[in-house]
VMD Tcl script that draws the C-alpha trace (Angstrom):
set ca {
  {0.00 0.00 0.00}
  {2.85 2.38 0.84}
  {4.41 1.79 -2.58}
  {1.16 2.79 -4.29}
  {0.98 5.99 -2.27}
  {4.62 6.77 -3.08}
  {3.94 6.16 -6.77}
  {0.88 8.44 -6.67}
  {2.81 11.16 -4.85}
  {5.56 10.88 -7.47}
  {3.04 11.24 -10.29}
  {1.33 14.18 -8.61}
  {4.66 15.94 -8.16}
  {5.47 15.53 -11.84}
  {1.99 16.67 -12.86}
  {2.32 19.78 -10.69}
  {5.66 20.58 -12.29}
  {4.25 20.06 -15.79}
  {1.26 22.23 -14.93}
  {3.53 25.02 -13.73}
  {5.63 24.81 -16.89}
  {2.51 24.97 -19.06}
  {1.22 27.89 -17.05}
  {4.51 29.73 -17.64}
  {4.28 29.07 -21.37}
  {0.70 30.36 -21.53}
  {1.73 33.47 -19.60}
  {4.60 34.21 -21.98}
  {2.38 33.63 -24.99}
  {-0.27 35.97 -23.60}
  {2.34 38.68 -23.10}
  {3.53 38.20 -26.68}
  {-0.04 38.31 -27.98}
  {-0.67 41.53 -26.07}
  {2.49 43.05 -27.52}
  {1.57 41.99 -31.05}
  {-1.97 43.31 -30.61}
  {-0.58 46.68 -29.50}
  {1.80 46.79 -32.47}
  {-1.01 45.87 -34.83}
  {-3.12 48.70 -33.43}
  {-0.25 51.15 -33.88}
  {0.23 50.10 -37.50}
  {-3.51 50.35 -38.12}
  {-3.54 53.89 -36.74}
  {-0.54 54.84 -38.89}
  {-2.26 53.47 -41.97}
  {-5.40 55.43 -41.18}
  {-3.36 58.61 -40.78}
  {-1.70 58.04 -44.15}
  {-5.06 57.42 -45.81}
  {-6.52 60.56 -44.23}
  {-3.70 62.64 -45.73}
  {-5.04 61.71 -49.11}
  {-3.53 60.30 -52.18}
  {-3.35 56.81 -53.50}
  {-1.76 54.44 -50.96}
  {-0.51 52.25 -53.83}
  {1.18 55.11 -55.65}
  {4.94 54.99 -55.77}
  {6.57 58.36 -55.40}
  {9.55 59.09 -57.60}
  {12.48 60.50 -55.65}
  {13.31 64.17 -56.43}
  {16.64 63.36 -58.10}
  {14.88 61.79 -61.12}
}
mol new
graphics top color blue
foreach p $ca { graphics top sphere $p radius 0.5 }
foreach p [lrange $ca 0 end-1] q [lrange $ca 1 end] { graphics top cylinder $p $q radius 0.2 }
display resetview
């Protein structure tokens, strides 16, 4: 009976460690998603500002030295 309890305690310890590692991964991924969402919002705002200035966004401007 003691061996079974030891085996279960061993498994629980490993499961707790795996759970903590997965939790850390999810936390890091959430931080990265938040950062990417913020960057995406910034780029969206920049694009809107460019469109509000007018002109064709697909137009290629020729440099002045041509």
